[in-house]
C-alpha positions in Angstrom: -180.7 -63.1 4.6 -179.0 -66.0 6.4 -178.6 -66.1 10.1 -174.8 -66.4 9.7 -174.8 -62.9 8.2 -176.9 -61.5 11.1 -174.6 -63.0 13.6 -171.6 -61.7 11.7 -173.0 -58.2 11.5 -174.0 -57.9 15.1 -170.9 -59.5 16.6 -168.2 -58.3 14.2 -167.1 -61.9 13.5 -167.2 -63.5 10.1 -168.9 -66.9 10.1 -167.8 -69.6 7.9 -170.7 -71.5 6.4 -169.1 -74.9 6.1 -170.8 -77.5 4.0 -169.4 -80.8 5.1 -171.0 -83.1 2.6 -170.8 -83.0 -1.1 -172.6 -85.0 -3.7 -170.8 -88.0 -5.0 -170.2 -88.2 -8.7 -168.5 -90.5 -11.1 -164.9 -89.7 -11.4 -161.4 -91.3 -11.7 -159.0 -91.4 -8.8 -156.8 -88.7 -10.4 -159.8 -86.3 -10.7 -160.9 -86.5 -7.1 -160.9 -83.2 -5.3 -160.1 -83.3 -1.5 -163.1 -82.6 0.7 -161.2 -79.7 2.4 -160.8 -78.0 -1.0 -164.4 -78.4 -1.9 -165.4 -76.9 1.5 -163.1 -74.0 0.9 -164.5 -73.5 -2.6 -168.1 -73.5 -1.2 -167.1 -71.1 1.5 -165.6 -68.8 -1.2 -168.8 -68.9 -3.3 -171.1 -68.3 -0.3 -169.2 -65.3 1.0 -168.9 -63.8 -2.4 -172.6 -64.3 -3.1 -173.4 -62.5 0.2 -170.9 -59.7 0.3 -169.3 -59.0 -3.2 -170.2 -55.6 -4.6 -170.8 -57.1 -8.0 -172.5 -60.3 -6.8 -174.9 -60.1 -9.7 -171.9 -60.6 -12.0 -170.6 -63.8 -10.4 -170.5 -66.7 -12.9 -173.1 -69.4 -12.2 -171.7 -72.0 -14.6 -168.6 -73.0 -12.6 -168.8 -76.2 -10.6 -166.9 -75.5 -7.4 -166.7 -79.2 -6.6 -164.4 -79.7 -9.5 -162.0 -76.8 -8.9 -158.6 -78.0 -7.7 -157.2 -74.7 -6.6 -159.3 -72.4 -4.3 -157.2 -69.4 -5.2 -157.7 -69.8 -8.9 -161.4 -70.5 -8.3 -161.7 -67.2 -6.4 -160.3 -65.2 -9.3 -162.7 -66.9 -11.7 -165.5 -65.3 -9.8 -164.2 -61.8 -10.0 -165.9 -59.2 -12.2 -162.7 -58.4 -14.1 -164.2 -55.4 -16.0 -164.2 -53.3 -12.9 -162.4 -55.2 -10.1 -158.6 -55.1 -10.1 -158.3 -55.5 -6.3 -160.2 -58.4 -4.8 -157.6 -60.7 -3.1 -157.3 -64.1 -1.4 -154.5 -65.8 0.6 -154.0 -69.1 2.2 -151.7 -67.5 4.8 -154.1 -65.6 7.0 -151.6 -65.4 9.9 -149.1 -63.4 7.8 -151.8 -61.2 6.5 -153.1 -60.5 10.0 -149.6 -59.5 11.2 -149.2 -57.2 8.2 -152.6 -55.5 8.8 -151.9 -55.2 12.6 -148.7 -53.4 11.8 -146.1 -55.9 13.2 -145.1 -58.1 10.2 -141.8 -60.0 9.7 -140.2 -57.8 7.1 -137.0 -56.2 5.9 -138.7 -52.9 6.5 -138.2 -51.1 3.2 -140.8 -50.2 0.5 -139.8 -50.9 -3.1 -140.5 -49.5 -6.5 -139.6 -51.9 -9.3 -138.4 -50.6 -12.7 -137.7 -52.5 -15.9 -134.4 -51.1 -17.1 -133.8 -53.4 -20.0 -135.5 -56.2 -22.0 -135.4 -58.4 -18.9 -133.5 -56.5 -16.2 -135.2 -55.1 -13.1 -134.0 -52.7 -10.4 -135.5 -51.9 -7.0 -135.6 -48.3 -5.8 -136.2 -47.7 -2.1 -139.1 -45.3 -1.5 -138.8 -45.3 2.3 -137.4 -47.3 5.2 -139.2 -48.0 8.5 -137.2 -46.6 11.5 -135.7 -49.5 13.5 -136.2 -52.1 10.8 -133.6 -54.5 9.4 -133.2 -52.2 6.4 -132.7 -49.2 8.6 -130.2 -50.9 10.8 -128.3 -52.1 7.7 -128.0 -48.6 6.4 -130.5 -48.8 3.5 -132.1 -45.4 2.8 -134.6 -43.7 0.6 -133.4 -43.4 -3.1 -131.0 -46.4 -2.9 -131.0 -48.6 -5.9 -130.8 -52.4 -5.7 -129.6 -54.1 -8.9 -128.9 -57.6 -7.6 -129.6 -59.7 -4.5 -127.0 -62.3 -3.3 -125.0 -61.4 -6.5 -127.8 -62.6 -8.7 -129.1 -60.0 -11.2 -132.8 -59.1 -10.8 -134.9 -60.0 -13.8 -138.6 -60.4 -14.6 -138.6 -64.0 -13.4 -137.0 -63.6 -10.0 -137.2 -60.0 -8.8 -140.2 -60.5 -6.5 -139.1 -63.8 -5.1 -135.7 -62.3 -4.3 -137.2 -59.2 -2.8 -139.4 -61.2 -0.4 -136.6 -63.4 0.9 -136.0 -63.5 4.6 -132.2 -63.1 4.6 -130.0 -61.7 1.8 -127.3 -59.3 0.7 -128.2 -56.5 -1.7 -125.8 -55.0 -4.2 -126.4 -51.3 -4.7 -126.1 -49.3 -7.9 -126.1 -45.7 -9.2 -127.6 -44.1 -12.3 -125.5 -42.2 -14.8 -127.5 -40.8 -17.7 -129.7 -43.7 -18.6 -127.2 -46.4 -17.5 -127.4 -48.2 -14.2 -124.1 -49.6 -12.8 -123.0 -51.2 -9.6 -121.3 -48.7 -7.2 -119.4 -51.3 -5.1 -121.7 -51.0 -2.0 -123.5 -54.0 -0.5 -125.7 -54.4 2.6 -126.8 -57.6 4.4 -130.4 -57.8 5.8 -132.3 -60.3 7.8 -136.1 -59.9 8.1 -137.5 -59.4 11.6 -140.7 -58.5 13.3 -141.1 -54.8 12.8 -143.4 -52.2 14.3 -144.6 -50.6 11.0 -145.9 -47.3 12.5 -147.1 -45.5 9.4 -146.0 -42.0 10.8 -142.5 -42.5 9.6 -141.4 -38.9 9.6 -142.6 -35.5 10.9 -141.2 -32.1 11.5 -142.2 -28.4 11.7 -140.6 -26.4 8.9 -140.1 -22.8 10.0 -139.9 -20.3 7.1 -139.3 -16.8 8.6 -141.7 -17.5 11.4 -144.2 -19.3 9.1 -144.6 -22.7 10.7 -145.6 -25.6 8.5 -146.3 -29.1 9.9 -145.1 -31.9 7.7 -146.1 -35.6 8.2 -145.1 -38.6 6.1 -147.8 -41.2 6.5 -147.4 -44.4 4.6 -150.4 -46.6 5.5 -153.7 -46.4 7.4 -153.1 -48.7 10.3 -154.4 -48.3 13.9 -151.8 -50.7 15.5 -152.2 -52.9 18.5 -154.6 -51.2 21.0 -154.7 -48.2 18.6 -151.0 -47.4 19.4 -150.4 -45.9 16.0 -153.4 -43.6 16.3 -152.1 -42.5 19.7 -148.8 -41.7 18.0 -150.8 -39.5 15.5 -152.4 -37.7 18.4 -148.9 -37.0 19.9 -147.6 -35.7 16.6 -150.5 -33.4 16.1 -150.3 -32.3 19.7 -146.8 -31.2 19.0 -147.9 -29.4 15.8 -150.5 -27.6 17.8 -148.0 -26.6 20.5 -145.7 -25.2 17.8 -148.6 -23.1 16.5 -148.5 -24.4 12.9 -150.4 -22.3 10.3 -150.2 -24.9 7.5 -150.2 -28.7 7.3 -148.6 -31.0 4.7 -149.5 -34.7 4.7 -147.2 -36.8 2.4 -149.2 -39.7 1.0 -146.9 -40.4 -1.9 -146.5 -44.1 -1.1 -149.7 -44.7 1.0 -151.7 -47.5 -0.6 -154.6 -47.4 1.8 -155.6 -49.3 4.9 -158.2 -49.1 7.7 -161.2 -46.8 7.3 -161.0 -46.2 11.1 -157.5 -44.8 10.8 -158.6 -42.6 7.9 -161.5 -41.3 10.0 -159.2 -40.6 12.9 -156.7 -38.6 10.8 -159.5 -36.7 9.0 -161.0 -35.8 12.4 -157.7 -34.4 13.6 -157.2 -32.3 10.5 -160.7 -30.9 9.8 -162.2 -27.7 11.3 -163.2 -28.4 14.9 -166.9 -27.7 14.1 -166.9 -30.6 11.6 -166.1 -33.2 14.3 -168.3 -31.5 16.9 -171.3 -31.7 14.5 -170.3 -35.3 13.5 -170.6 -34.5 9.8 -170.4 -37.3 7.2 -166.9 -38.1 6.0 -168.0 -40.8 3.5 -171.1 -42.8 2.4 -170.9 -46.4 1.5 -172.7 -48.3 -1.2 -173.1 -52.2 -1.2 -174.7 -54.7 -3.4 -178.5 -54.3 -3.4 -179.2 -57.3 -1.0 -176.7 -56.2 1.6 -177.8 -52.6 1.4 -181.5 -53.6 1.9 -180.5 -55.8 4.9 -178.7 -52.9 6.6 -181.7 -50.6 6.1 -184.3 -53.1 7.1 -182.4 -54.0 10.3 -181.8 -50.4 11.2 -178.0 -50.8 10.8 -177.6 -47.4 9.2 -174.1 -47.0 10.6 -172.9 -49.5 8.0 -173.9 -47.0 5.3 -171.6 -44.1 6.3 -168.6 -43.0 8.4 -168.8 -39.7 10.3 -166.1 -37.4 11.7 -165.3 -37.9 15.3 -164.7 -35.3 18.0 -161.0 -35.6 18.4 -159.0 -34.2 21.3 -155.9 -33.8 19.1 -157.8 -31.7 16.5 -155.8 -28.8 15.1 -158.7 -27.0 13.5 -157.2 -26.4 10.1 -159.1 -24.5 7.4 -156.8 -25.9 4.6 -154.4 -28.8 4.1 -151.9 -29.9 1.5 -151.5 -33.5 0.3 -148.6 -34.9 -1.7 -149.6 -37.7 -4.0 -148.5 -40.1 -6.7 -150.1 -43.1 -8.5 -149.3 -45.1 -5.3 -151.6 -42.9 -3.2 -154.7 -45.1 -3.2 -157.9 -46.1 -1.6 -158.0 -44.7 2.0 -155.6 -42.0 0.9 -158.1 -41.0 -1.7 -160.9 -41.4 0.8 -159.2 -38.9 3.1 -158.7 -36.4 0.3 -162.2 -36.4 -1.1 -163.8 -36.8 2.4 -162.2 -33.5 3.6 -163.0 -31.5 0.4 -166.6 -30.5 1.3 -165.4 -29.0 4.6 -162.1 -27.2 3.9 -159.6 -26.2 1.2 -157.7 -29.2 0.0 -154.6 -28.6 -2.2 -153.1 -31.6 -4.0 -149.5 -31.5 -5.2 -147.7 -34.2 -7.2 -149.0 -36.9 -9.5 -152.6 -38.2 -10.1 -153.6 -40.8 -7.5 -154.3 -44.5 -8.1 -158.0 -44.3 -8.7 -159.6 -46.7 -6.1 -163.1 -45.7 -5.0 -164.1 -49.0 -3.4 -163.2 -51.1 -0.4 -162.9 -54.6 1.0 -163.7 -56.6 4.1 -161.2 -59.0 5.5 -163.0 -62.4 5.7 -161.2 -65.4 7.2 -162.5 -68.9 7.2 -163.2 -70.7 10.5 -159.8 -72.4 10.4 -158.1 -69.1 10.0 -156.0 -70.5 7.2 -157.7 -68.8 4.2 -158.8 -65.2 4.1 -160.4 -63.2 1.3 -160.7 -59.5 0.7 -163.4 -59.1 -1.9 -164.6 -55.6 -2.9 -167.8 -55.2 -0.9 -168.5 -51.5 -1.2 -167.7 -48.2 -2.9 -167.4 -44.9 -1.2 -168.4 -41.3 -1.9 -167.9 -38.1 -0.1 -170.7 -36.0 1.5 -171.3 -34.3 -1.9 -171.7 -37.7 -3.7 -168.3 -37.6 -5.5 -167.1 -41.1 -6.4 -166.0 -43.3 -9.4 -162.7 -41.5 -9.9 -161.4 -44.3 -12.0 -158.4 -42.2 -13.4 -157.4 -41.0 -9.9 -157.6 -37.6 -8.3 -155.9 -34.9 -10.4 -153.4 -32.7 -8.5 -153.8 -28.9 -8.4 -150.0 -28.7 -9.1 -148.6 -31.6 -11.1 -145.0 -32.5 -10.2 -143.2 -35.8 -11.0 -141.8 -37.9 -8.1 -138.4 -39.1 -9.3 -137.5 -41.4 -6.5 -134.1 -42.3 -8.1 -132.9 -38.8 -7.3 -134.9 -38.5 -4.0 -133.8 -36.3 -1.2 -134.6 -37.1 2.4 -138.1 -36.5 3.7 -138.5 -32.9 4.9 -135.7 -31.5 2.7 -137.1 -28.2 1.3 -135.4 -28.9 -2.1 -137.8 -31.8 -2.6 -139.8 -30.6 -5.7 -143.2 -31.4 -4.2 -142.5 -30.0 -0.8 -140.9 -26.9 -2.4 -144.0 -26.2 -4.3 -146.2 -26.4 -1.2 -143.8 -24.0 0.6 -144.1 -21.6 -2.3 -147.9 -21.7 -2.3 -148.1 -21.5 1.5 -145.6 -18.7 2.0 -145.5 -16.8 -1.3 -141.7 -17.2 -1.3 -139.6 -18.9 -4.0 -137.8 -22.1 -3.3 -135.1 -23.7 -5.5 -136.2 -27.4 -6.0 -133.7 -30.1 -6.6 -133.6 -30.8 -10.4 -134.0 -34.4 -11.5 -131.3 -35.7 -13.8 -131.7 -35.2 -17.5 -132.4 -38.9 -18.0 -134.1 -39.9 -14.7 -136.9 -42.4 -14.8 -138.1 -41.6 -18.3 -135.8 -44.3 -19.6 -137.3 -46.9 -17.3 -140.8 -48.4 -16.9 -142.3 -49.0 -13.5 -143.7 -52.5 -13.0 -145.9 -53.7 -10.2 -146.0 -57.5 -9.3 -149.4 -59.0 -9.2 -148.8 -59.9 -5.5 -148.5 -56.2 -4.7 -151.1 -54.9 -7.1 -153.8 -57.0 -5.3 -152.8 -55.4 -2.0 -152.3 -51.9 -3.3 -155.4 -49.9 -2.8 -156.7 -52.3 -0.1 -159.2 -50.5 2.2 -160.9 -52.1 5.1 -162.3 -51.4 8.5 -162.2 -53.4 11.7 -165.1 -51.9 13.8 -167.7 -52.8 11.2 -167.9 -56.5 10.3 -164.1 -56.7 10.2 -164.5 -54.7 7.1 -158.3 -50.9 3.9 -153.0 -52.5 2.8 
């Protein structure tokens, strides 16, 4: 194993192995590839060869000195049969802000639906408190049909959505028809603290106290500020004397393993953290695994529960899930199952059993997030390619969504019924609802959904 890997592993800093020279070859002026591009391509190949989980599947017939586009070259190396998630960007600064939880953003999370041969609508899943969207009055369940009076279609919807300043035109659904309702809101993106604990409350049902948390991403925040917020929330739950806990992961695509460990350690029985039991085990490519073993770096092969001051010592927990619940969300669910009763309500999860490391180059321009490991729980459960199946299957119709914490929410109502034994009248979705529309996910978001990463290991997942 190369010295650069050793240094990286021991210091937590990824080392770019630059190759400054390249063999000259006969070529026309039009075919010449810039030296910077060749260096980037070689960096991509070397990092993939060292860390990629499926490094034995990397094509060896591609000449990286002739590849004009590093991004396209990266995706040529991916093992497409199993890997839907490896990702690369030439804008590391923006990625770092996003992963740190302080991006420049409108502050709302979209679901995109195809509502005609070419027409797209955006449905708002949630809004970050204090964001531009929040200040403009955008709320969960709102439908955006056009931006700056231009209808959204399959060619422009993602570009329009990611703009930095625009006015949205809202719509309503009647039957299976979507029509403008005359409302419009103006938004300008701004730096936003994307604390993933966007909502919490204690629901009191005849003295039966149930803690409810909406958690939308696994992010520690600057100086672990978002983990401290979790501690504060769970401290309040403990003070209230909750007997049940509901964690809403419906729209949580994953994030940092450290944040998942922290949340798991707060939830689990206190004895689990005190005994530092194993939350998950990690499997790498054979070369990397042998390196960790031979160099006595066993802590790279597992994550253990922590002894957490905010632990609420639960014996059971309820999770709300959809197909957007991915990666670290799934890690949390399966990691807790060997130690407590885990009840899953909603839709099957995404099905992401593997994770990435965030690997920037020396210039901090490019960064890749290749799949480097897959995880299993203490019982060896992994490879849930079709997601985790809920104990109670209930559809999440976001077009008729009620506010978080509303006991008429069908998923939450089901949990309250199971927890208390009482009947709750759930809000009924419209007769048409989303069955007339097909959800679509732009490739830019699909690559990031299910991202799982850790920062305390070699900068090892949004």
